[in-house]
C-alpha positions as CSV (number, residue, x, y, z in Angstrom):
1,M,-7.2,-109.2,95.8
2,K,-6.5,-109.4,92.1
3,A,-4.5,-112.6,92.6
4,V,-7.5,-114.2,94.4
5,R,-9.8,-113.3,91.6
6,L,-7.4,-114.6,89.0
7,I,-7.1,-117.9,90.9
8,L,-10.8,-118.3,91.3
9,C,-11.3,-117.5,87.6
10,L,-8.8,-120.2,86.6
11,V,-10.4,-122.7,89.0
12,W,-13.8,-122.0,87.5
13,I,-12.5,-122.4,83.9
14,C,-10.9,-125.7,84.8
15,L,-14.0,-127.1,86.5
16,T,-16.4,-126.0,83.8
17,S,-14.1,-127.5,81.0
18,M,-14.0,-130.8,82.9
19,A,-17.7,-130.8,83.4
20,Y,-18.5,-131.1,79.7
21,S,-15.5,-133.1,78.6
22,Q,-16.1,-136.4,77.0
23,K,-13.3,-136.6,74.4
24,V,-10.7,-138.6,76.4
25,F,-7.0,-139.3,76.1
26,E,-5.3,-141.9,78.3
27,V,-1.9,-140.5,79.4
28,K,1.1,-142.6,80.5
29,Y,2.0,-140.5,83.6
30,K,-0.2,-139.6,86.5
31,S,1.2,-136.1,86.6
32,E,-0.2,-135.4,83.1
33,A,-3.8,-136.5,84.0
34,D,-6.8,-134.4,84.9
35,V,-8.3,-137.4,86.6
36,V,-7.0,-140.7,87.9
37,V,-9.4,-143.6,87.3
38,Y,-9.5,-147.2,88.4
39,V,-11.4,-149.7,86.2
40,T,-13.6,-151.9,88.3
41,N,-15.1,-155.3,87.3
42,Y,-18.3,-154.6,89.2
43,E,-20.9,-152.1,88.2
44,S,-22.0,-151.7,91.8
45,E,-18.6,-150.4,92.8
46,A,-18.4,-147.7,90.1
47,D,-18.9,-144.0,90.5
48,L,-19.3,-143.6,86.7
49,K,-20.5,-146.1,84.2
50,V,-18.7,-145.4,80.8
51,Y,-19.8,-146.3,77.3
52,V,-17.1,-145.9,74.7
53,A,-18.5,-144.2,71.5
54,K,-17.3,-144.9,68.0
55,Y,-17.8,-141.3,66.9
56,A,-16.8,-138.1,68.6
57,S,-20.2,-136.5,67.9
58,D,-21.8,-139.1,70.3
59,A,-19.8,-137.8,73.2
60,K,-21.8,-134.7,74.2
61,G,-22.3,-133.4,77.7
62,F,-21.2,-135.1,80.8
63,T,-23.2,-138.3,80.3
64,G,-20.5,-141.0,80.7
65,I,-20.2,-141.5,77.0
66,W,-16.5,-141.2,76.1
67,Y,-14.7,-141.0,72.8
68,Y,-11.0,-141.8,72.9
69,T,-8.9,-139.4,70.8
70,K,-5.6,-140.3,69.1
71,Y,-4.0,-137.1,70.2
72,K,-3.7,-135.5,73.6
73,S,-4.4,-132.0,72.1
74,D,-7.8,-133.1,70.9
75,A,-8.9,-134.4,74.3
76,D,-11.1,-132.5,76.7
77,L,-10.2,-134.8,79.6
78,K,-6.8,-136.6,80.2
79,I,-7.1,-139.7,82.3
80,Y,-4.5,-141.9,83.9
81,V,-5.6,-145.5,84.7
82,T,-4.2,-146.8,87.9
83,K,-3.7,-150.3,89.2
84,Y,-4.7,-149.3,92.7
85,K,-8.2,-148.4,93.7
86,S,-7.0,-146.2,96.6
87,E,-5.2,-143.8,94.1
88,A,-8.2,-143.2,92.0
89,N,-10.4,-140.1,91.9
90,W,-13.1,-142.0,90.0
91,L,-14.0,-145.7,89.9
92,I,-15.3,-146.5,86.5
93,Y,-17.0,-149.5,84.9
94,F,-17.2,-150.0,81.2
95,T,-20.7,-150.8,80.0
96,E,-21.8,-152.4,76.7
97,Y,-24.9,-150.2,76.4
98,K,-25.1,-146.5,75.8
99,S,-28.3,-146.2,77.8
100,N,-26.5,-147.5,81.0
101,A,-23.8,-144.8,80.9
102,G,-23.7,-142.1,83.6
103,W,-23.0,-141.3,87.2
104,R,-24.2,-143.7,89.9
105,K,-27.0,-142.3,91.9
106,K,-26.1,-142.4,95.6
């Protein structure tokens, strides 16, 4: 029973930390990543439209505004960019405008 509570607690911590993560680091190996992403050329295909911020302070909440960190230890979210759409957890599209960032409404 204690093991189940511990596992549930760890899962909850992982999910809530990912829910607010916007400081991103791109890893070299898929096994190191929290999320595997595929970058699409078409906005209509994307699950998430991402705007890359120049400053870490702009990346607040889970809004699709990402700030890339230099160091893995500074990141809230570690991503691996795959060449294959079928491997991805999220399909992302990079937008030029901050106001366009966010999850696609289905």
